[in-house]
TIRO-2110 file (N, C-alpha, C; in Angstrom, 1 decimal):
// TIRO-2110
1.0, -0.9, -0.1, N, 1, A
0.3, -0.1, -0.2, CA, 1, A
1.1, 1.3, -0.1, C, 1, A
0.4, 2.1, -0.9, N, 2, A
1.2, 3.4, -0.8, CA, 2, A
0.9, 4.6, 0.0, C, 2, A
2.0, 5.0, 0.6, N, 3, A
1.2, 6.3, 1.8, CA, 3, A
2.1, 7.7, 0.9, C, 3, A
0.3, 8.2, 0.8, N, 4, A
0.8, 9.5, -0.3, CA, 4, A
0.5, 10.8, 1.0, C, 4, A
0.8, 10.6, 2.2, N, 5, A
0.7, 11.7, 3.3, CA, 5, A
-0.6, 12.7, 3.7, C, 5, A
-2.2, 12.2, 2.8, N, 6, A
-2.9, 13.0, 3.1, CA, 6, A
-4.0, 11.9, 3.2, C, 6, A
-3.6, 10.5, 3.5, N, 7, A
-4.8, 9.7, 3.6, CA, 7, A
-6.0, 10.1, 4.8, C, 7, A
-7.1, 10.2, 4.2, N, 8, A
-8.8, 10.6, 5.2, CA, 8, A
-8.9, 9.4, 5.9, C, 8, A
-9.4, 10.1, 7.1, N, 9, A
-10.5, 8.6, 7.9, CA, 9, A
-11.7, 8.4, 7.5, C, 9, A
-12.3, 7.3, 7.6, N, 10, A
-13.3, 6.8, 7.2, CA, 10, A
-13.4, 5.4, 8.0, C, 10, A
-15.0, 5.6, 8.2, N, 11, A
-15.2, 3.6, 9.0, CA, 11, A
-15.0, 2.6, 7.3, C, 11, A
-14.9, 2.0, 7.7, N, 12, A
-14.9, 0.3, 7.3, CA, 12, A
-16.5, 0.1, 7.6, C, 12, A
-17.1, -0.6, 6.0, N, 13, A
-18.0, -1.4, 5.9, CA, 13, A
-17.9, -2.9, 6.6, C, 13, A
-19.0, -3.5, 7.9, N, 14, A
-18.6, -4.6, 8.0, CA, 14, A
-18.7, -5.9, 7.1, C, 14, A
-18.0, -6.6, 7.2, N, 15, A
-18.1, -7.5, 6.1, CA, 15, A
-17.6, -7.0, 4.5, C, 15, A
-16.7, -5.9, 4.3, N, 16, A
-16.8, -5.8, 3.3, CA, 16, A
-15.3, -4.6, 3.2, C, 16, A
-15.0, -4.3, 2.0, N, 17, A
-13.5, -4.1, 2.3, CA, 17, A
-13.8, -2.1, 2.1, C, 17, A
-15.0, -1.7, 1.3, N, 18, A
-15.1, -0.7, 1.5, CA, 18, A
-15.4, 0.4, 2.4, C, 18, A
-14.7, 1.8, 1.9, N, 19, A
-14.9, 2.5, 3.4, CA, 19, A
-15.5, 3.7, 3.0, C, 19, A
-16.7, 3.9, 3.7, N, 20, A
-17.6, 5.2, 3.8, CA, 20, A
-17.0, 6.1, 4.2, C, 20, A
-17.1, 7.1, 3.6, N, 21, A
-16.6, 8.8, 3.8, CA, 21, A
-17.7, 9.9, 3.8, C, 21, A
-17.6, 11.0, 4.1, N, 22, A
-18.4, 11.8, 3.7, CA, 22, A
-17.9, 12.8, 2.6, C, 22, A
-18.8, 13.4, 1.8, N, 23, A
-18.2, 14.4, 0.7, CA, 23, A
-19.2, 15.5, 0.7, C, 23, A
-18.6, 16.3, -0.1, N, 24, A
-19.5, 17.7, 0.0, CA, 24, A
-19.4, 17.6, -1.6, C, 24, A
-20.6, 17.4, -2.3, N, 25, A
-21.0, 17.4, -3.9, CA, 25, A
-22.0, 18.5, -4.0, C, 25, A
-22.1, 18.2, -5.2, N, 26, A
-23.0, 19.0, -6.3, CA, 26, A
-24.0, 19.5, -5.5, C, 26, A
-25.2, 18.7, -4.4, N, 27, A
-26.6, 18.6, -4.0, CA, 27, A
-26.1, 18.7, -2.5, C, 27, A
-24.7, 19.0, -1.8, N, 28, A
-24.6, 18.9, -0.8, CA, 28, A
-23.9, 17.6, 0.2, C, 28, A
-23.7, 17.6, 1.0, N, 29, A
-23.2, 16.5, 2.0, CA, 29, A
-23.5, 15.2, 1.7, C, 29, A
-22.5, 13.9, 1.3, N, 30, A
-23.1, 13.0, 0.7, CA, 30, A
-22.1, 12.1, 1.2, C, 30, A
-22.3, 10.4, 1.1, N, 31, A
-21.3, 10.0, 1.3, CA, 31, A
-21.2, 8.5, 0.3, C, 31, A
-19.6, 8.6, -0.1, N, 32, A
-19.6, 7.2, -0.8, CA, 32, A
-18.9, 6.2, -0.3, C, 32, A
-19.3, 5.4, -1.1, N, 33, A
-18.2, 4.1, -0.4, CA, 33, A
-17.0, 3.3, -1.6, C, 33, A
-16.2, 3.5, -1.1, N, 34, A
-14.2, 2.8, -2.3, CA, 34, A
-14.2, 2.5, -1.6, C, 34, A
-12.8, 1.6, -2.0, N, 35, A
-11.8, 0.7, -1.5, CA, 35, A
-11.1, 1.2, -1.1, C, 35, A
-10.1, 1.4, -0.1, N, 36, A
-9.0, 1.9, 0.5, CA, 36, A
-7.9, 2.2, -0.6, C, 36, A
-7.8, 1.5, -1.4, N, 37, A
-7.0, 2.1, -2.5, CA, 37, A
-7.1, 3.4, -3.9, C, 37, A
-8.5, 3.3, -4.0, N, 38, A
-9.0, 4.7, -4.3, CA, 38, A
-9.4, 5.4, -3.4, C, 38, A
-9.6, 5.3, -2.3, N, 39, A
-9.4, 6.7, -1.4, CA, 39, A
-7.7, 7.0, -1.1, C, 39, A
-6.8, 6.3, -1.2, N, 40, A
-5.8, 6.8, -1.5, CA, 40, A
-5.1, 6.9, -2.7, C, 40, A
-5.7, 6.9, -4.0, N, 41, A
-5.6, 7.1, -5.2, CA, 41, A
-6.5, 8.8, -5.3, C, 41, A
-7.3, 8.8, -4.7, N, 42, A
-7.8, 10.4, -4.7, CA, 42, A
-7.4, 11.3, -4.1, C, 42, A
-6.8, 10.7, -3.0, N, 43, A
-5.7, 11.3, -1.9, CA, 43, A
-4.7, 12.1, -2.6, C, 43, A
-4.1, 11.0, -3.5, N, 44, A
-2.6, 11.3, -4.1, CA, 44, A
-3.3, 12.6, -5.1, C, 44, A
-4.5, 12.1, -6.1, N, 45, A
-4.6, 13.2, -7.0, CA, 45, A
-4.8, 14.9, -6.1, C, 45, A
-5.6, 14.8, -5.0, N, 46, A
-5.6, 15.8, -4.5, CA, 46, A
-4.7, 16.7, -4.0, C, 46, A
-3.3, 15.8, -3.6, N, 47, A
-2.4, 16.4, -3.4, CA, 47, A
-1.8, 17.3, -4.5, C, 47, A
-1.8, 16.2, -5.7, N, 48, A
-0.8, 16.9, -6.8, CA, 48, A
-1.8, 17.8, -7.7, C, 48, A
-2.7, 17.6, -7.4, N, 49, A
-3.5, 19.3, -8.4, CA, 49, A
-4.1, 20.5, -7.0, C, 49, A
-3.3, 20.1, -5.8, N, 50, A
-3.9, 21.1, -4.6, CA, 50, A
-4.9, 21.6, -4.7, C, 50, A
-6.3, 20.4, -4.2, N, 51, A
-7.3, 20.9, -4.1, CA, 51, A
-7.9, 20.1, -3.1, C, 51, A
-9.0, 20.2, -2.8, N, 52, A
-9.7, 19.2, -1.5, CA, 52, A
-10.1, 17.9, -2.4, C, 52, A
-10.6, 17.2, -1.3, N, 53, A
-11.3, 16.5, -2.0, CA, 53, A
-12.5, 16.8, -2.0, C, 53, A
-13.5, 17.9, -1.5, N, 54, A
-14.9, 18.1, -2.0, CA, 54, A
-14.8, 18.8, -3.4, C, 54, A
-13.9, 19.2, -3.5, N, 55, A
-13.2, 19.8, -5.0, CA, 55, A
-13.9, 19.3, -5.9, C, 55, A
-12.7, 18.1, -5.9, N, 56, A
-12.6, 17.3, -6.6, CA, 56, A
-13.9, 16.5, -7.3, C, 56, A
-14.4, 15.8, -5.8, N, 57, A
-15.4, 15.2, -6.2, CA, 57, A
-16.5, 16.3, -7.6, C, 57, A
-17.1, 17.5, -6.8, N, 58, A
-17.4, 18.1, -7.6, CA, 58, A
-17.2, 18.4, -9.2, C, 58, A
-15.7, 18.5, -9.3, N, 59, A
-15.3, 18.3, -10.4, CA, 59, A
-15.7, 17.1, -11.5, C, 59, A
-15.5, 16.3, -10.8, N, 60, A
-15.8, 15.1, -11.3, CA, 60, A
-17.4, 14.8, -12.0, C, 60, A
-18.2, 15.6, -11.0, N, 61, A
-19.6, 15.1, -11.3, CA, 61, A
-19.8, 16.3, -12.5, C, 61, A
-19.1, 17.2, -12.4, N, 62, A
-19.3, 18.1, -13.4, CA, 62, A
-19.0, 17.7, -14.9, C, 62, A
-17.8, 16.7, -14.7, N, 63, A
-18.1, 16.0, -15.7, CA, 63, A
-19.3, 15.2, -16.6, C, 63, A
-19.9, 14.5, -15.7, N, 64, A
-21.1, 13.6, -16.2, CA, 64, A
-20.1, 12.4, -16.1, C, 64, A
-20.9, 11.4, -15.8, N, 65, A
-20.7, 10.1, -16.2, CA, 65, A
-22.2, 8.8, -15.9, C, 65, A
-22.7, 8.2, -16.4, N, 66, A
-23.9, 7.4, -16.8, CA, 66, A
-23.9, 6.9, -15.4, C, 66, A
-22.9, 6.2, -14.9, N, 67, A
-23.3, 5.8, -13.8, CA, 67, A
-23.1, 5.8, -12.4, C, 67, A
-23.7, 7.2, -12.5, N, 68, A
-23.4, 7.7, -10.9, CA, 68, A
-22.1, 8.4, -10.5, C, 68, A
-22.3, 8.9, -9.4, N, 69, A
-21.2, 9.1, -8.8, CA, 69, A
-19.8, 8.8, -8.4, C, 69, A
-20.4, 7.7, -7.7, N, 70, A
-19.4, 6.4, -7.4, CA, 70, A
-18.6, 5.8, -8.2, C, 70, A
-19.1, 5.5, -9.4, N, 71, A
-19.0, 5.0, -10.6, CA, 71, A
-17.7, 6.1, -11.2, C, 71, A
-18.1, 7.1, -11.5, N, 72, A
-17.6, 8.0, -12.1, CA, 72, A
-16.5, 8.5, -11.6, C, 72, A
-16.3, 8.7, -9.9, N, 73, A
-14.7, 8.4, -9.4, CA, 73, A
-14.1, 7.7, -9.6, C, 73, A
-14.6, 6.2, -9.5, N, 74, A
-13.8, 5.1, -10.0, CA, 74, A
-13.0, 5.2, -11.3, C, 74, A
-13.9, 5.8, -12.6, N, 75, A
-13.8, 6.0, -13.8, CA, 75, A
-12.5, 6.8, -13.9, C, 75, A
-12.9, 8.2, -13.1, N, 76, A
-12.0, 9.3, -13.4, CA, 76, A
-10.8, 9.3, -12.8, C, 76, A
-10.3, 8.0, -11.5, N, 77, A
-8.7, 7.9, -10.8, CA, 77, A
-8.4, 6.8, -11.5, C, 77, A
-9.0, 6.1, -12.5, N, 78, A
-8.7, 4.9, -13.7, CA, 78, A
-8.1, 6.2, -14.8, C, 78, A
-8.6, 7.0, -15.1, N, 79, A
-8.0, 7.6, -16.4, CA, 79, A
-7.2, 8.5, -16.0, C, 79, A
-7.2, 9.3, -14.6, N, 80, A
-6.0, 10.2, -14.6, CA, 80, A
-4.6, 9.9, -14.4, C, 80, A
-4.7, 8.5, -13.7, N, 81, A
-3.0, 7.8, -13.8, CA, 81, A
-3.1, 6.9, -15.0, C, 81, A
-3.9, 6.4, -15.9, N, 82, A
-3.9, 6.0, -16.9, CA, 82, A
-3.4, 6.8, -17.6, C, 82, A
-3.5, 8.5, -17.8, N, 83, A
-2.9, 9.3, -18.7, CA, 83, A
-1.4, 9.8, -18.3, C, 83, A
-1.3, 9.1, -17.4, N, 84, A
0.6, 9.6, -16.6, CA, 84, A
1.3, 8.5, -16.9, C, 84, A
0.5, 7.1, -17.2, N, 85, A
1.3, 5.9, -17.7, CA, 85, A
1.6, 5.7, -19.4, C, 85, A
1.9, 6.9, -19.5, N, 86, A
2.8, 6.8, -21.6, CA, 86, A
4.1, 6.3, -21.3, C, 86, A
4.3, 5.8, -22.5, N, 87, A
5.7, 5.2, -22.4, CA, 87, A
6.6, 5.9, -22.2, C, 87, A
6.8, 7.5, -22.3, N, 88, A
7.9, 8.3, -21.6, CA, 88, A
7.8, 8.3, -20.2, C, 88, A
6.6, 7.9, -19.8, N, 89, A
6.1, 8.1, -18.2, CA, 89, A
7.0, 6.6, -17.5, C, 89, A
6.9, 5.7, -18.1, N, 90, A
7.1, 4.4, -17.5, CA, 90, A
8.7, 4.3, -18.0, C, 90, A
9.3, 4.7, -19.3, N, 91, A
10.7, 5.3, -18.9, CA, 91, A
11.4, 5.8, -17.9, C, 91, A
10.7, 6.8, -17.7, N, 92, A
11.5, 7.6, -16.8, CA, 92, A
11.7, 7.2, -15.4, C, 92, A
10.4, 6.2, -15.2, N, 93, A
11.3, 5.7, -13.5, CA, 93, A
11.6, 4.0, -14.0, C, 93, A
12.2, 4.0, -15.1, N, 94, A
12.9, 2.8, -15.3, CA, 94, A
11.9, 1.2, -15.3, C, 94, A
11.0, 1.4, -16.2, N, 95, A
10.0, 0.3, -16.0, CA, 95, A
10.2, -0.2, -17.1, C, 95, A
10.9, 0.5, -18.5, N, 96, A
11.4, -0.3, -19.9, CA, 96, A
10.0, 0.3, -20.4, C, 96, A
10.5, 0.0, -21.6, N, 97, A
9.2, 0.1, -23.0, CA, 97, A
8.4, -1.0, -22.5, C, 97, A
7.5, -0.6, -23.1, N, 98, A
6.2, -1.6, -23.5, CA, 98, A
6.1, -2.8, -24.6, C, 98, A
5.8, -4.1, -24.2, N, 99, A
6.0, -4.8, -25.3, CA, 99, A
4.8, -5.0, -26.1, C, 99, A
4.6, -4.0, -27.2, N, 100, A
3.4, -3.8, -27.5, CA, 100, A
2.7, -4.7, -28.3, C, 100, A
3.7, -6.1, -28.8, N, 101, A
3.0, -7.1, -29.6, CA, 101, A
2.3, -8.0, -28.4, C, 101, A
3.0, -8.0, -26.8, N, 102, A
2.3, -9.0, -25.8, CA, 102, A
1.3, -7.9, -25.4, C, 102, A
1.2, -6.9, -25.3, N, 103, A
0.2, -6.0, -25.0, CA, 103, A
-1.1, -6.3, -25.6, C, 103, A
-1.1, -6.0, -26.8, N, 104, A
-2.1, -6.7, -28.2, CA, 104, A
-2.3, -7.8, -27.7, C, 104, A
-1.8, -8.8, -27.9, N, 105, A
-2.1, -10.6, -27.8, CA, 105, A
-2.7, -10.9, -26.8, C, 105, A
-2.5, -10.2, -25.2, N, 106, A
-3.5, -9.9, -24.0, CA, 106, A
-4.7, -9.7, -24.4, C, 106, A
-5.0, -8.0, -24.5, N, 107, A
-5.5, -7.5, -25.2, CA, 107, A
-6.8, -8.4, -25.9, C, 107, A
-6.3, -9.0, -27.1, N, 108, A
-7.2, -10.1, -27.4, CA, 108, A
-7.6, -10.7, -27.2, C, 108, A
-7.1, -11.9, -26.1, N, 109, A
-7.5, -12.5, -25.1, CA, 109, A
-8.6, -12.5, -24.3, C, 109, A
-8.2, -11.2, -23.6, N, 110, A
-9.0, -11.0, -22.2, CA, 110, A
-10.7, -10.3, -23.4, C, 110, A
-10.8, -9.7, -24.6, N, 111, A
-12.3, -9.6, -25.4, CA, 111, A
-13.0, -10.4, -26.0, C, 111, A
END
């Protein structure tokens, strides 16, 4: 697990890994249930973008997503880090180049 220095407090839901936290969204205070890793990812995004969680959630809602707020947050976090995971980014941290042929074969088998 990564520690980004801005992990938020929340209550774990009994029998589930999901953590319930309150946020102030477009229509006021509400709660969201997300995996701890997603809360960590959102905290990192907030730190990188120099904004608080409530503002980030409102921005994500403004983008719009057919699946609801929690789904929109999950998709946003995935897209945020996916856009940073370009070939140059991987090379900068010495992950090495992506084997395009192997990647395409895995993608075809997954479909």
